[in-house]
Steps between C-alpha positions, in 0.01 A plus 500: 500500500786735584661426164178592320473831685860589419446405136192722479689789657775461243243498220353821638845656515583420136158617385565829678845535345378445145182702548692826540417806298664565167864615539404846368272546803756422769654756733726403787797628702719409796796606709800278571750573776678163522811398310429361153723315258512761223360837400136475403460151649151584628383581147642174363331313784176671400543372143551149631193522723288600199671256265613789281829537318684799363402564140195360324239309699161347430206461733143401413583530130631857542859602432677763707853620574656508846809705593685562825654839573765531773687798639640631827527817703843653528398733783607443857208409725590790726459753219186709466495417129478126570125475431532698177786274398273197543236667281770555236611138531145377435480731197822349365376147574185574302714628211714185519190283465382696196850479354482121527184506286662735245804272474273199452326669207820582311858531611778598259835350596844577359801290597872528426762248616878526449749237612877545454779257580874555499798284592847638566762226537870555566781254560874537536712802594410824335800635305641847549394724213763746386355799320738754350388836387721744321506858619453695181551830673863458612780246534637648828414748775729760344302485177170592677358846455468742792123435510550122515764534776253720697234226476745243637593735788137556589431124509801446725384767744149351506644155570693643795184663645272194461544250782594141432167382646307702243726372226432142605123559485513596133351211306428308821144409398611400155769274647250343739261437211777344294589277793137389542463439127808280505321273745183463284466193281138516378224758526138493393286817488121472483268796436122483487246777451121456507253779429122470521210739451125469535208739498124474500179675591359318803127541564299344780778331697394502863641384833375175650717480809756721674744433783745692715784322679682705764816386676589760764811305600647534150331837440356365178151521354391304192170534317339289232173474314329249275340659195256351251412588140218353295305586190195585710699737719628678190144539372396646835795742500423610142136558596614719790722707270245540219196555721319196360370408845239255371770231498568568867142463619259213561775266615494263794422705808774552753492710813533871588851629437546587867469131588803413288721714722690288757366545852828397657721808536819305441373356172368840395843649570665270247236512226606697193393531138180497296257209500203421275197378694124474447277721713155421635341622175691251288731768359869443434662758727847597620637562847849645535710502818780742580667651806753761601707543812437804721820691563364648826177473698387848392182576305706626206697174479176303518345705222808462279510123557129455417530711185798299379334166576181603321681606183704178496185291541333685212808446286473128575159493328646669191787251495255211521313624195804540276875531545789493255787290629855488363804308618860487379770289659860412432736242650875512432715206613882489488706197604873435470651158572879499535721192524848569634822316437504377860172311440275743690178631339338836576149607399395867495142602424289815472125537462308821438119504495289796392120517493278795425122499525251767408125510551274785395126550529261790443127556482205675655329361807134576559289376788777386735421545867665437835335200665734490799768717651692368796775608736688247704840386618698302248519128592879499462626833633210624709517842331185679388371419154221662298323267260243542225270255326351643181215329318361526150190343345297558183211642702726752672643601161147543362410712801807718446406545133151609601641748747730639233208553263305683772795721592571580135155662469481877547327598827164680486520856636240607761572868440585577863827628643666364811742689725652314795492673837808504725523234772700436813662157498461273804656171593245221458538123503168327448309285257144428395298322238167578337464146368514379143258642248389277217542788257872502580546162323 
């Protein structure tokens, strides 16, 4: 009987696992403070838990692309700019994920390899080489002109002034090189250069999962995210850009955007990027998370942090819709293998790696609204952080368009003049509400 119960529980577990929502509908995040085996390990563990792999995947007959973006914060945890540095790291991780998609689409590679070998073998005693040169100017000192005798005198005086130590140093490096070369039997020189470029317009690539791993002992913070692209997501992004909102409506109903926001403050503090979700109306919507560190506890610092976080969150929505991504990288390798006459072998190597990425996005954003602003202590440093969650939906964009049409109309004049009367300002801190009027909606 116990075996049957366990078996049924296992069946229920597997049914639950495979009855998850479509991958485009998922939104998750976590924080990791324990040691992990490599950068971005939490994101790779997430892929394993979902049975995903980097690159192309297929689920329920639908194809989609999965990429992992990894980066780290170079700021010291004691710095005030630490939180902003984490935000920048997540931005770079997002760009790395999009770059992976661009490279998968088309990557141009140029390679050049050069290998040179030389053997210098000597045996026996080197003979003394006698070189005679005839002085065409004169046969003896007496035959030299006054100018030539003056040159000889000047050289003699210089030789007297220069110390013997300095004289011995002349050609010292050359002699050392000659000595080393005499001990070389064989030498092989290998040069390799690889250049690669890729670029693409990425539309509708969204974040599925994000993670922050902080190691205070090593003063190191690593971030990673798992991003997904699919044909459907691209269609949704194009509909957002073109205003063809009919494709974004009448979908499977989700929940209010506020309910997608993590309740746990620690998870909220490590959630970054823009996510596509379905709201309670069945509209494909976007929620974008961003945050900024407060430099002081003053009202001005708080205002500046909220303004920065809001703009970054709004930019995240634009980047989700469409972003041009370019990458160029170069790897130069140099290796010299030297075999000496005494049987010893030396290997010298150099490696230079260059990588440049660029991502650009632009567009107009209509109907975006703040669905949550929060202020809390960062889970790693304990310093104050101001965060913003900005939402966008087709209905909010339609409402903004309607408002714009109303405001674009010329106001009707009542024909009366108004002159304000002077007042005396008083300090007041109070609040009241008249209730909601149906005509307001």
